[in-house]
N, C-alpha and C positions, 0 to 999 in steps of 0.2 A: 434559547433553545439549545440543548447538546444530546448526542448520542451516548448511550452506556459504552462502555470501551468496548465490551463482547459484542455487541452490536453494529458498532462501526468498524471492528476488523472482518465482520462477517460480510459488510456489505464493500468494505475494500478488495479482500479478495472477490467479490463478486463481479465489482468493477475492473478489476485488473483481468478477469477472464473476458469480460466484455471486450476490452480494449486490445487484446491478443485478434478476437475474433473478427472484430471491426476492422483493424490492422491488414488481415487475410483478406476480408472484401474488398476492402478501398483498391488493394494491389491487384486484386482479380478484373474488378471493373475498369478501375482508372487506368491500369495497365501501366502504372508508376511504382515502382517501391514505396511502401509506405511502413510507417511506423506510430502507434497509439500509445499513450503512455497515462494512464490514470494518476494524477498529481494530488486531489485534493478530496474527502468525501465529507461533507457537513451537513447539518441540519438547519435552514433558516426558515424565514417567511416569504411569501410571495414576494410581497413588495420589497424586502433586503436583496432578493435574486435579483429582480427587475432592476432595481437602481444601480446594481454592479454593470450592467449590460451596456455595449454601445447603444446609443438610441437606433442608429440604423443597422440591422443584423438580421440573418437569415433565423426563424424560429419557426421550428416546425412543432406545431402541435397536434399532440397524440390522444387521443380517446381512450378512456379505459371503461370496459364495462361494470356498471353499478357504482362507479364513482363520479359526481361531479366535476371535479378538480381534473384539470386534462397535465399531461407529460408533456416536457417541453426538452428539443435537443436542436440547440443554438450553435452557429459557426458562423465565421466572418461570411457575407455574400460574394465576397473576391475570391475568395478561398473556393466555394462551392463552382464558380461558374470557372476557374482553373481546373477543376476534375472534369467539368463537361467539356471544355475545350481538347484536354487529352482524351476523353471517351471519343470524342468526335473526330480523332486523328491529329489534333494540333500541337504545338507543342506547350508540355508543361510546365514551363519556365516563364512565359509570358505572363504579365502581371495583368489581369482584368480589373477593369474600374466595378466600382461600387453602385449596382443598380439593381432593379428588380428582375427577376428570370422572365424570360419569353416562354410563350405555351409551351415549346420544345423541350427547353432546359428544365421548368417546373416539371416535365413529365419525367425527364430522368433523374430531377434530384429526388424527387417522390419515390420512383424505382429505388434508387440508393438507400433511402431512409426506410422504405419496406423491409429490405434485407438487411439492415441494422435492426429493424424492431426484431426479427426472428434471431437473430444473432444474442438481441436483448434478453428474449424468453429462455432462451439455450441457457444464459449465463446466470441469470437469478434463480431458475429453476423454480424451486417450492415456495421461494421467497415472493414470488409474481403471480398469483392466481387469476386475476385478472386479466380477461384479453384485452391487448392493445393493438392501435391501428394508427395511420396517419389519418388525421382528420383537416389540418390547413398547413398552409406555409403564410406566415405572415413577415413584415419586415421592419417593422417598428417595435423596440421593446417596452415602450411604454401606452401603445395601445393594444399589443396583444395581452388579452388578458384571460389567461389559462387557468386562473385560481382566484378566490379572493385574497385579498391586500394581506391580512391575517392567518393565510392556511399554512400550515408546517410543510416543508416540502425537504426531500432529501437531494443535495447537489453533487453532482460528481463533477469533478474539473479535467480536462484531457488536453494533452500536449500532443498536437497532429503533426505528422511530418509526412510530407505527401511530395515525393522527389525532392527536391530541392525548397520546396515553400515549408514554411512553419506557421501555425498561427492555434487559438486556443478554442475549444469546444468545451461546453456543458450540456450536462443531461440531468436535469430537474424531473423527479418523480411524488406524486402526491404522498407524505409520509402515512395518511392514512391505508395505502394501500402496499405498505410494506410493512410497518410496524407491530400488527397484529399477526403474523407469520412470524416475525422475529422475535418475538415476546415469547411464544407457543414453543419454537425449535431450539429458540436459546435463550434462555431465560438470563438475565442481568443480575449478578451478585448482590446482593444486601450490605451496607456499610455497619452494620449492627454487630457484626464479630469482624471488624475491620483488622485490628490488632493479629486475632488467630489467622487472617488469608494470607497477612504479611508474612507471619512466622512462617506457616506452612510452605509458603511459596519459597521464603529464603531458604529451608531447609533441603528445597531439592535444587536449588543454585549447585551446578558444578564449579571445584575449585582445585586449584592445583596443589598438592603435598607434596614435600621434600625432605628426606632424611639426609641431616646435613651432621658433619665432621665441626669439632671444635676448630676455628678460624685461626690461621695463622697468620701474622704480623710480619711485612717484609719492606726493605725498603724500595723506593723507585727502581733503584739503582739495580736491584736483584731482578725484577721483572723485566728491565729494558735489555738486560743481559743474557736471559734464559736461554738456553740453546738446547738440540734433542738431546737427552739424555742426563740433562742436571736432575738433582733428589731436592725436593722441596719438604723438609722436616715438619711434621703436624704435630700440636702439640695433645692431639686428643689422647689418652689414656687408652691402652687397649683393652681394659677391663670395664671403662665407661659406656651405658648405650650411646645411641645415638639421637640426636635432638631430631621432632617431627614437628616442621615449621610449615605454616599456611601464611603465603603473602607476609612472609620474613618475621612472623611473630610463632614461637616456640610455642605448641600447646600440648607436648607430651614428649617421653623418651621411648627409645624403642631398640630391641637388640634385632641384629640379623638374624634372617630366618629363610624358610624357602616356604613358597606354593606350587606345586606341582614340579615343573621344570623350571618356574621363576623365582627371581629371588625377592622378599617380602621383609619387611619389618614389623617385628614383634611388639605391641605396645606394653610395655611393662610399668609406664605410670603416667599420668596426666597433671596438667597445671590448673590450680584452681585462681581463675583472675579476679576471685575476691579474696585472696588469700593478702 
């Protein structure tokens, strides 16, 4: 399963916005400078997604209204425990062991996730019309059945830098909750007129154009002995137009002219590549 290029780019922009919002929220709540970067957005089945996760990890299951499959925010348990330690006044550099959360830790992590979901709703905007909330926190990726094994989901991967610690987190949302809005607002282009689309795109790509004189051949000794005031004679006749070149290829000839207060080249002939 793959996403259309237009849809993938829209989702990447939305998740990049979420990454910035999440980083701001972590910095404020954990009281440690944080940075979150969106690294990848792909569409997988839930079984493929779960098989890529560590067996022991924190999985925040998020319920969506009118949708049976759940969303997932996943991150290492040790990273979450380090966040809690910093929130309670401890050192953020202490490496916490991998273990399940105590009731107090569970409540603090749940509050962090509630705030993260607020940022997610803001970042996705009209792409996420269903209400979303934290449902439960699981600690085993093989037992946390957020969706059917063949359910298509959108997975965003993030790199989290919280203080001196670095970890990877993922956000998974059912494709059925996002794709209908993507199709209506950002319809994917068909491949029926692929040649015309490529041609139209290439005609809008900016290129560097230069006006060139006839090149002069000189010896290396001349170049090495150049000094201020030296004159290099050019073989270009005064009556001959200049060459119009794109990426080193001559495409036309032009005479010197002016456009307002700027110098310009007036094209006097073009080259036929088929000639």
